[in-house]
Backbone as a ProteinNet text record, in pm:
[ID]
protein_1_A
[PRIMARY]
MFRLALFLFSMVATSLAGTGVIIALVSGHDTLMPILYSAAAGFIAAIPVTYVIARKITELR
[TERTIARY]
81.6	0	86.5	206.9	292.4	334.5	369.5	408.2	290.4	173.3	53	27	42.7	20.2	121.5	244.7	344.3	310.5	268.1	228.8	107.9	8	-111.7	-81.4	9.1	41.6	99.3	178.9	237.3	130.3	24	-84.2	-180.2	-215.3	-311.6	-252.5	-127.4	-64.2	-52.6	-18.5	-9.3	-145.7	-247.5	-382.6	-432.5	-416.1	-465.7	-383.5	-254.3	-171.7	-205.2	-225.2	-263.8	-399.5	-492.1	-624.6	-615.5	-532	-513.5	-454.2	-359.4	-299.4	-403.3	-483.9	-588.4	-689.1	-726.9	-820.1	-759	-631.6	-565	-561.5	-531.2	-523.5	-660.2	-761.4	-896.1	-950	-915.2	-964.4	-887.1	-789.4	-720.9	-589.9	-545.2	-417.7	-308.5	-245.9	-150.2	-5.6	22.2	161	216.2	343.9	411.3	361.5	350	320.7	183.1	74.3	-53.3	-53.3	20	28.1	104.8	214.2	290.2	211	138.4	57.8	-51.5	-115.5	-223	-166.7	-50.4	12.6	54.8	107.9	147	25.6	-83.8	-206.4	-258	-251.4	-291.6	-200.2	-72	24.8	-2.2	-29.7	-57.8	-192.2	-290.8	-422.9	-418.2	-318.9	-309.2	-270.9	-212.4	-168.6	-287.6	-387.7	-500.1	-585.5	-595.7	-673.2	-608.9	-477.9	-406.2	-423.9	-420.2	-438.4	-575.9	-677.9	-813.7	-828	-775.6	-786.1	-709.6	-589.8	-509.8	-578.5	-636.4	-705.3	-826.4	-901.6	-1019.2	-977.9	-868.1	-822	-777	-705.5	-657.9	-772	-881.2	-996.3	-1069.8	-1049.8	-1116.9	-1058	-939.8	-875.4	-942.6
-118.9	0	126	115.8	234.2	283.9	191.8	233.2	294.9	237.4	293.7	433.5	452.2	583.2	686.8	645.9	739.8	783.1	687.9	720.4	812.7	781	864.1	1002.5	1008.3	1136.7	1233.9	1183.8	1273.1	1337.7	1266.2	1323.2	1407.5	1358.7	1429.3	1560.1	1558.5	1680.3	1786.6	1744.5	1840.6	1902.1	1819.4	1868.9	1964.8	1927.2	2012.8	2140.9	2132.7	2253.6	2347.4	2292.9	2374.5	2438.8	2363.9	2418.9	2531.7	2513.7	2619.7	2745.8	2731	2847.5	2918.6	2842.2	2903.5	2978.4	2920.9	2988.4	3118	3114.4	3236.1	3343.4	3305.6	3403.8	3460.6	3376.2	3423.5	3516.2	3490.8	3575.1	3706.2	3729.3	3857.8	3863.3	3753.3	3750.3	3713.4	3815.2	3788.1	3816.3	3814.6	3828.6	3691.3	3685.9	3557.3	3478.4	3541.2	3467.4	3400.9	3468	3396.2	3278	3291	3180.4	3063.4	3092.2	2985.7	2919.7	2999.4	2943.2	2851.8	2892.7	2809.5	2682.7	2691.1	2570.8	2476.2	2530.7	2447.8	2383.8	2457.3	2400.2	2284.8	2299.2	2189.8	2069.7	2094.5	1986.4	1911.1	1982.6	1920.1	1846.9	1906.5	1842.5	1714.4	1697.5	1578.7	1454	1471	1354.6	1269.1	1324.3	1238.4	1194.9	1278.3	1241.2	1121.2	1122.4	1010.6	884	894.5	777.7	715.2	798.4	747	680.4	742.5	686	553.4	548.7	424.9	313.2	346.3	244.2	190.4	279.6	236.9	147.6	181.1	99.4	-39.2	-45	-175.2	-260.2	-199.9	-277.9	-343.7	-297.2	-354.7	-488.7	-521	-647.6	-765.8
0	0	0	55	63.5	-74.5	-164.6	-299.9	-373.1	-354.4	-414.9	-360.3	-231.3	-169.8	-219.8	-238.3	-291.2	-433.4	-514.7	-651.3	-653.1	-571.2	-564.7	-509	-410.8	-349.4	-450.7	-542.7	-642.3	-728.7	-756.2	-837.1	-754	-636	-551.6	-500	-458.6	-406.5	-514.5	-634.9	-744.7	-775.2	-774.7	-804.1	-696.3	-570.9	-462.9	-448.2	-467.1	-459.6	-574.8	-693.1	-807.6	-789.7	-732.8	-705.1	-602.9	-502.2	-403.4	-463.5	-553.6	-619.3	-705.4	-776.6	-859.5	-773.3	-660.9	-569.8	-517.3	-482.5	-433.6	-541	-662.8	-770.2	-806.4	-808.2	-842.9	-734.9	-610	-502.1	-488.5	-575.2	-577.2	-502.3	-447.9	-375.7	-474.4	-533	-639.4	-599.6	-471.5	-427.2	-391.5	-361.1	-343.2	-222.1	-107.7	15	14.9	-26	-29.6	-126.5	-236.2	-332	-271	-202.5	-137	-25.3	53.2	161.5	108	0.9	-53.4	-117.3	-180.4	-235.3	-122.5	-15	98.9	165.9	174.1	231.8	147.2	15.8	-71.8	-57.4	-42.4	-23.4	106.7	213.7	343.7	340.4	274.6	266.1	184.2	100.7	16.8	96.1	213.1	290.6	335.9	404.4	443.6	324.7	223.5	105	36.3	25.8	-35.6	46.3	176.7	262.1	241	234.6	215.6	79.2	-23.7	-158	-167.2	-113.2	-117.7	-39.3	72.8	152.2	78	12.7	-64.6	-181.1	-247.9	-360.8	-313.4	-203.6	-155.2	-100.7	-58.2	-11.9	-126.6	-247.7	-363.5	-404.3	-358.3	-396.1	-333.8
[MASK]
+++++++++++++++++++++++++++++++++++++++++++++++++++++++++++++

């Protein structure tokens, strides 16, 4: 499950960090720090999301 989680994390973290950056830019925060904070929040939020997805996939076996 760990290898699956690492593979999923690379995709989920990129998606959530990108979504956070887009939200920051659309809401008018166009300086460096709000963009970095939102990307970091997406990166951190990807950890539990990846765990849930990996667990659901391994339960299908």
